[in-house]
C-alpha positions in Angstrom: 72.9 131.8 92.4 70.4 134.6 92.8 70.1 137.7 90.7 73.2 139.5 91.7 75.2 140.8 88.8 78.8 139.8 88.4 81.5 142.5 88.0 84.4 140.0 87.5 84.9 136.3 86.8 88.0 134.3 87.7 89.2 130.9 86.5 91.7 128.6 88.3 93.4 125.4 87.6 95.4 123.4 90.1 97.8 120.8 88.6 98.3 118.2 91.4 99.9 114.8 91.2 96.7 113.1 92.4 94.0 115.3 90.7 93.7 118.2 88.3 90.9 120.5 89.4 89.3 123.7 88.0 87.1 126.4 89.4 85.2 129.4 88.1 84.4 132.1 90.6 82.5 135.4 90.2 82.6 138.6 92.2 79.2 140.3 92.4 78.8 144.1 92.3 78.1 143.9 96.0 81.5 142.4 96.7 80.4 138.8 97.4 82.4 135.9 96.0 80.3 133.2 94.4 81.5 129.8 93.1 79.9 129.4 89.7 81.3 126.0 88.8 84.0 123.5 89.8 85.3 120.1 88.9 88.2 117.7 89.1 89.5 114.6 87.4 92.4 112.1 87.9 95.7 113.7 87.3 97.9 112.8 84.3 101.3 114.0 83.1 102.2 115.5 86.5 104.6 114.1 89.0 105.8 115.7 92.2 104.7 119.1 91.0 106.5 118.8 87.6 104.9 118.3 84.2 106.3 115.0 82.9 103.9 114.5 79.9 102.8 117.8 78.4 100.1 116.2 76.1 98.6 114.2 79.0 98.6 117.2 81.3 97.0 119.4 78.6 94.2 116.8 78.1 93.5 116.6 81.9 93.4 120.4 82.1 91.1 120.8 79.2 88.7 118.1 80.6 88.7 119.7 84.1 88.0 123.2 82.6 85.2 121.9 80.3 83.5 120.3 83.3 83.7 123.4 85.3 82.4 125.5 82.4 79.5 123.2 82.0 78.8 123.4 85.7 79.0 127.2 85.6 77.1 127.6 82.4 79.7 130.0 81.1 83.1 129.8 79.4 86.5 131.3 80.4 89.5 132.2 78.4 92.2 132.7 81.1 93.1 131.0 84.4 95.4 131.4 87.4 97.5 128.2 87.8 98.7 126.6 91.0 102.2 125.1 91.3 103.5 122.8 94.0 107.0 122.1 92.6 109.5 123.9 90.4 112.0 124.6 93.2 109.8 127.2 94.9 111.6 129.7 97.2 110.4 132.7 99.1 112.3 135.7 100.3 111.7 139.2 101.7 113.4 142.2 100.1 113.5 145.5 102.1 113.9 148.9 100.3 113.9 152.4 101.7 114.0 155.9 100.1 114.5 159.3 101.8 111.5 161.6 102.3 113.4 164.3 104.3 110.7 165.2 106.7 108.0 166.2 104.2 104.6 164.7 103.6 104.5 161.4 101.7 102.6 161.6 98.3 101.4 159.0 95.8 104.5 159.7 93.7 106.7 158.8 96.6 105.1 155.4 96.9 105.5 154.8 93.1 109.1 155.9 93.4 109.6 153.4 96.2 108.0 150.5 94.3 110.0 151.3 91.1 113.2 151.4 93.2 112.3 148.0 94.7 111.6 146.7 91.2 115.0 147.7 90.0 116.7 145.9 93.0 115.2 142.5 92.2 118.0 139.9 91.8 116.5 136.6 90.7 120.0 135.0 90.3 119.0 133.3 87.1 115.6 132.1 88.4 112.1 133.1 87.4 110.2 135.6 89.6 106.6 134.4 90.0 105.6 137.5 91.9 107.1 140.4 93.7 104.5 142.1 95.9 104.6 144.9 98.4 103.5 143.5 101.8 104.2 146.1 104.4 105.1 149.8 104.3 107.1 151.4 107.0 107.6 155.0 108.1 110.8 155.8 109.9 111.2 152.2 111.1 107.9 150.8 112.4 106.3 148.2 110.2 102.6 147.7 109.5 101.7 151.0 107.8 98.8 150.1 105.5 98.8 153.4 103.6 101.7 155.8 104.1 100.3 158.6 101.8 99.7 161.8 103.8 102.1 161.0 106.6 105.3 163.0 107.4 108.5 161.0 107.5 112.2 161.0 107.1 112.3 157.5 105.5 109.7 155.5 103.6 110.3 151.8 103.3 108.6 148.6 102.0 108.9 144.9 102.5 108.5 143.1 99.2 107.6 139.4 99.1 109.5 137.8 96.2 108.7 134.3 95.1 111.2 132.5 92.9 111.0 129.3 90.9 113.1 127.3 88.4 112.3 128.7 84.9 112.0 125.5 82.9 109.3 123.7 85.0 107.2 126.9 85.1 107.4 127.2 81.3 106.3 123.6 81.0 103.3 124.3 83.2 102.4 127.4 81.2 102.8 125.5 77.9 100.5 122.7 79.0 97.8 125.3 80.0 98.2 127.3 76.8 97.9 124.1 74.8 94.5 123.7 76.4 93.5 127.0 74.7 93.7 129.1 77.8 95.7 132.2 78.7 97.7 132.1 81.9 97.0 135.1 84.2 99.7 134.0 86.5 101.4 131.0 88.2 100.9 131.0 92.0 102.8 128.8 94.5 100.4 126.4 96.1 101.3 127.6 99.7 100.4 131.2 98.7 97.0 130.1 97.4 96.3 127.7 100.2 97.1 130.4 102.8 94.3 132.6 101.4 91.8 129.7 101.7 92.8 127.9 104.8 94.3 130.5 107.2 92.6 133.4 109.0 94.0 136.9 108.7 95.2 136.7 112.3 97.1 133.4 111.6 98.8 135.0 108.6 99.7 138.0 110.7 100.9 136.5 114.0 102.9 133.6 112.7 101.7 130.1 111.6 103.2 127.1 109.8 101.1 126.0 106.9 101.7 122.3 106.1 100.1 121.2 102.8 100.3 117.5 102.2 99.7 116.8 98.5 99.8 113.5 96.6 103.6 113.6 95.9 104.8 116.8 97.5 104.4 118.4 101.0 104.9 122.1 101.0 105.8 123.7 104.4 105.5 127.5 104.6 105.9 129.9 107.5 103.7 133.0 107.4 104.0 136.1 109.5 103.2 139.8 109.0 100.7 138.7 106.4 103.1 137.1 104.0 105.2 133.9 103.5 108.5 134.4 105.2 110.0 131.1 104.0 109.0 127.8 102.4 110.3 124.3 101.7 109.1 121.5 99.5 109.4 117.9 100.7 109.2 115.2 97.9 106.9 113.0 100.0 103.1 113.0 100.2 100.0 111.0 100.7 100.7 109.0 97.6 103.8 107.5 99.2 101.5 106.2 102.0 99.3 104.6 99.3 102.3 103.0 97.6 103.6 101.6 100.9 100.2 100.0 101.6 100.1 98.5 98.1 103.6 97.2 98.4 103.3 95.8 102.0 100.1 93.9 101.3 100.7 93.0 97.6 97.5 94.7 96.4 96.5 97.0 93.6 97.2 100.7 94.1 93.5 101.7 93.7 92.6 99.2 96.5 95.4 100.7 98.6 94.0 104.2 98.1 90.5 103.1 99.0 91.7 101.2 102.1 93.6 104.3 103.3 90.6 106.6 102.9 87.9 104.2 104.2 89.7 102.2 106.9 93.0 104.0 107.5 93.9 106.1 110.4 97.0 107.9 111.8 96.0 106.9 115.3 96.1 103.3 116.6 93.2 101.9 118.6 93.2 98.9 121.0 90.4 97.3 119.0 92.5 97.4 115.7 94.0 94.0 116.3 90.5 92.4 116.4 89.2 94.0 113.2 89.6 92.7 109.7 89.0 95.2 106.9 88.2 94.2 103.3 90.9 94.9 100.7 88.2 96.0 98.2 85.4 97.6 100.3 83.1 98.2 97.3 84.0 95.2 95.1 84.9 91.5 95.1 85.0 89.9 98.6 87.5 87.4 97.1 90.1 90.2 97.2 90.5 89.2 100.9 91.0 91.3 104.0 93.8 92.5 106.2 94.2 93.3 109.9 93.4 96.9 110.6 96.3 97.2 113.1 98.7 96.2 110.3 97.2 98.9 108.0 97.5 101.6 110.7 101.2 100.5 111.4 102.1 101.1 107.7 100.4 104.5 107.7 102.0 105.7 110.9 105.4 104.5 109.7 105.1 106.6 106.5 103.7 109.6 108.4 106.5 109.4 110.8 109.0 109.8 108.0 107.1 112.7 106.7 106.8 114.5 110.0 110.5 114.1 110.6 111.1 116.0 107.4 108.5 118.6 108.3 110.2 119.1 111.6 113.6 119.5 109.9 112.1 122.1 107.5 110.6 124.1 110.3 113.9 124.1 112.2 115.7 125.3 109.0 113.2 128.1 108.7 113.7 129.1 112.4 110.2 128.0 113.3 110.9 125.6 116.2 110.9 125.5 119.9 110.0 128.8 121.6 110.3 130.6 118.2 107.5 128.5 116.7 103.8 128.9 116.7 100.8 126.8 115.8 100.5 124.9 112.5 97.6 124.4 110.1 97.4 121.1 108.1 95.8 121.2 104.7 95.9 119.4 101.4 94.5 116.0 100.5 96.7 114.3 103.0 95.1 116.2 105.8 91.8 114.3 105.1 93.3 111.1 106.6 91.6 110.3 109.9 93.7 111.4 112.9 96.3 113.2 110.8 96.1 116.5 112.9 96.6 114.7 116.2 99.5 112.7 114.8 101.3 115.8 113.4 100.6 117.7 116.6 102.2 114.9 118.7 105.2 114.7 116.4 105.8 118.5 116.2 104.9 119.3 119.8 102.8 122.3 118.8 99.0 123.0 118.3 97.8 121.7 114.9 94.4 122.2 113.3 92.9 121.1 109.9 92.6 123.9 107.4 89.9 123.8 104.8 88.5 126.5 102.4 86.3 129.2 103.9 82.6 129.0 103.3 81.6 130.5 100.0 78.2 130.6 98.2 78.0 127.9 95.6 81.0 125.9 96.8 79.9 122.2 96.7 80.5 120.2 99.9 82.9 117.8 98.0 85.2 120.8 97.3 84.9 122.4 100.7 87.7 120.1 102.0 91.4 120.5 102.7 92.3 118.8 99.4 90.8 121.8 97.5 92.4 124.6 99.5 94.8 125.5 96.7 92.1 125.6 94.1 89.8 127.9 96.1 92.8 130.0 97.2 93.7 130.6 93.6 90.4 132.3 93.0 90.6 134.3 96.3 94.1 135.4 95.4 92.9 136.6 92.0 90.0 138.4 93.6 92.4 140.5 95.7 93.9 141.8 92.4 97.5 141.7 93.9 99.9 144.4 93.0 103.2 143.3 91.4 106.0 145.8 91.5 107.2 144.6 88.1 104.1 146.2 86.6 104.4 149.5 88.4 105.4 152.5 86.2 107.0 155.6 87.6 104.7 158.6 88.0 107.3 160.8 89.6 109.6 163.2 87.7 113.3 163.4 88.2 114.5 166.8 89.4 118.0 166.4 87.9 119.4 169.8 86.7 120.5 169.9 83.0 123.2 172.2 81.8 126.0 172.6 79.3 126.2 170.1 76.5 123.3 168.0 78.0 121.0 171.0 77.8 122.0 171.8 74.2 121.4 168.1 73.3 118.0 168.1 75.0 116.9 171.3 73.1 118.1 169.8 69.8 116.1 166.6 70.4 113.0 168.6 71.3 113.3 170.6 68.1 113.7 167.4 66.0 110.7 165.7 67.6 108.2 168.6 67.6 109.1 171.0 64.7 
């Protein structure tokens, strides 16, 4: 890893339905991000993004973390946690305060963020984060730093991410039972966007489609933030189950068939090719026609892309209003998946995988680990949450009469 000294270290855990993965990443004094250790193991106690067996999930988390710690040669005490379920919902809250033509100061920005904090209305749900995304000065968006500018109005767009409280508390409990502190729970699309999308894609408008084992998250990003998201209770595991059911084979053989011989695109030669049910094992397990395998896969993918299309339409990201899409998650590793989704949605689609980082093993530089890598990238950005902002400005309210007498009496009681 070289001799560069580390200024900060981040830990991350992603609880997927197919695998539980962990990563430890360091930030050098020179600003470079370095993967110190990473690992994964089969998932347990998690189904469609929800913890279904806390003890099993805790054991899987502990094992994944211990493997990553061994790989990194260092231990960690806290982690950022990825979440793909829990009824995730995203919304944008816009807040403005008057400046009255004067120059904007730091205290005005603090005042704006505190005002935004006080307007949060979670409607009984849990706020995972509430982050300032864009400031505006007298209308136009995209002001990175308004301090020092003259304005009549100062505004901010706040990205608010909501989730159902009970499932999030179950996730936190499972992680804490593995003797880890939870720095924060991050929606999988938020994390994946940091790893799989370019800054330009996040700014101009892109649909991020993350196909997990049991859940497919569809998010629309624009102006650097998630504008809307939907969770579809279908994933690559449903394709595996359909293969196992259709051919009457074990699920582990169906998973292997899908990965080794499966494709989302049919070929004229498929009808002439027989593929072994157990490529690495007993030849007595038999074989199946590859065309039949591809037919099962494309039928299930057709169901999924229909739901993806409906979700994009509901988020007003269809037709002329839509842009390109990026496909990530473990399901994006299926051969021909990008071409299939592109044909189904009628828009450009590319495969999104984690950006190149020093120390990132090739096995984890794949779409299936976008969320895990993104969690560390998200943590490295040290995101501001308006719920933690404290007011630095002073109210100029005039005090007179009984209020003034009361203030003087309290001051005398406190200081004399």
